[in-house]
N, C-alpha and C positions, 0 to 999 in steps of 0.2 A: 930198503923200502918195503913196508909190509905188503903181503899178498892180499889183494882185494877179494873178498868172498863174493861169489856170484850166486844169487838166490834163484833157484829154478824149481818151482813147485808145480805150476800149471801143466807143463808137458807130461808129468807123471800121472795125471788124473784126467787129462783131456782125451776126447775121441780123436785118435791119430788121423782118421780119414778127413776130418774137418779142420785140423790144426795147421795153421800157416806159421812158419818161423823164418825170420830174417835177421841177419846180423849186419849191422852197419859199422862204420868206423868207431863210433863211440857208444853204441847201445845195441842191445838185443831185444827183439820184439817177438812175442808169441801171441797169436790171435785166432779166435774163432768168431765168425760172423754169420748171422742168419737174417735174411730179409724175406718175409712172408706176408703177403697181403697187407702192406702198409705198416707192418710191425718190424722194426729193426732191433736186433739184439746183438750185442758184442761183448765178449769177454776177452780182455787183452792184458798182457803183462809187458812192462817195459823195465829193463834193467840196464843201468849205465855200466859201461865197461871201464870207465875212467874215474868215477867218483861215487860216493855213497848216495845213491839215488835209485829208488825202486818204486814201482807202482803196479798194482793189480786193480783193474777197473772192470766194472760191470755196467754197461750202458743199455738202457731200453728207451726206445723212442716209438711213439705211436703217432703217425701222421694222419690227421682227420681230414675228411673231404672239405670241411668248412674252411680249411686253411690254417687251422690252429695245430700246434704241436704239443704233445705231452712228452717231455724228455726228462728222464731221471737217471742219475749216475751215482753209483756207489763205488768207493775205492778204499784200499788200504795202502798207505804209502809213506815214504819219507824222502826228503831231499835236502840239500844243504842251504837252500834259500827259502825265505818265507817261513812257514810253520815247519821247522826242521825236525821236530820230534816225530816219532812213529805214531800215526793216527789213522782213524777211519774218517772218511769224509763223504757226505751225501749232498748231492746237488739236485735240488728240485727246481729245475729251470722254469717250469710253468708258474711257480710261485716266487721266483727270484730269491730263493732261500738256500743257504748252505748250512749244514749242521756238521760240526767237527767233534769227534770223540778222541781225546788225547789218551793214548795208552800209557800205562806205567812204563818207566824206564825198564828196558829188558835187553837180554842178550840175543844173539842171532837165533839160537834154538827156540827161545820163547816167541820171537817174531815169526819164525817159520810156522810154529804151531798156530799162531793167530791167522796167518795167511791161509793155512789149511782150513781153519774154522770159517774164514770168509768164503772159501770155495764151497764148503758144504752148505752154508747158508744161502749161497747164490742159487742153489737149486730151487729153493722156495720162491725166490724172486722171479726166476725164469718161468716157473709154473703159472705165474699171474699173466703171462703173455697170452693173448688170444691168437693162437696159431694152430694150424692143423698138423704141425710137425711135433714129434715127440722130442721136446727140447732137452730133456735130461740125457737121452742117449745121443742126441745130436752134439751136445757140448762135452759130455763126459764119458769116460769108460767106467766099467763096473767098480773099479777100485775107489771111486769117489765115496762109496758107502763106508769105507774104512775110516772116514774122517769125522764121524759123529762125535767122538770124544773131543776133537779139536773145536767143534762148535761150542760145546759146553765150556771149554777152556776160554775161548774168545768171549762168550757171553759173561763169564765171570769177570773178565777184564773190563767189559763195558759197564757192568753193574758197579764195580769199584770206581770207575771213572765218574759215574753219576753221583755216587755217594761223596766223592771228593770234589765235586763241582767242576769236573773236567769235560762235561758235554756242553758245547758252546754253540750259540746261534750265529747268524750272519754278522752281527755286531760284536761278536766275542763276549756276549752276555751269557751267564750260566743258565742252562735250561732248568727251570724249576718243575715242581710236580704238575702244575697246571699245564705248562707247555709240553711236558712229557706225554700227558694224555692226548693232546692234539697230535703230536708226532706219531704216537702209536696208532692213530687212525690212518696214517699213510701206509698202504699195504706194502710198499717197497722198503719202508723203514722198520716196520713191525718185527720182522724176523731178527733184526739186530738189537731191538730194544725189548724183546720178550724174554727176559732172564728169569722171571718168576716161574 
């Protein structure tokens, strides 16, 4: 039986004071959460201990007094069911929209490089949160700055996915140039779509 590789990137770049880690029977979870004045931010990693399944998620939610919620989620993941290839996925729950970026077939080292790029880009998204907390130092340790080249690597993969028609909307339709302009207006998506 081949040995399953366990992907563990987040703990190396997370602020250890705020990182919570739990191992269950079938999966390992690492998570950092912040709730500040109606803004909830969460960076979490789930890794199956029994099958090829991995997910790194960044979720931001702003709860407004009028009773409406603005929830956005970005993730890089793969799993054996559904869309099984390694991909980025963005959920814009307030618009009932999902955008999926299918990444080239890649080995585990390439995938880890993409995960590191996702972490680096996550800083830009966290900075959009209107909070009094220094979100970068709350979520990350100083080693996060070492990952800038990984950002460039991931954005190269995203650019190639766009050119190959591998950026898909909720209906699995290819995102064209007109839709790309609309998506780039989403401040939580722009850092992942700004490859130029």
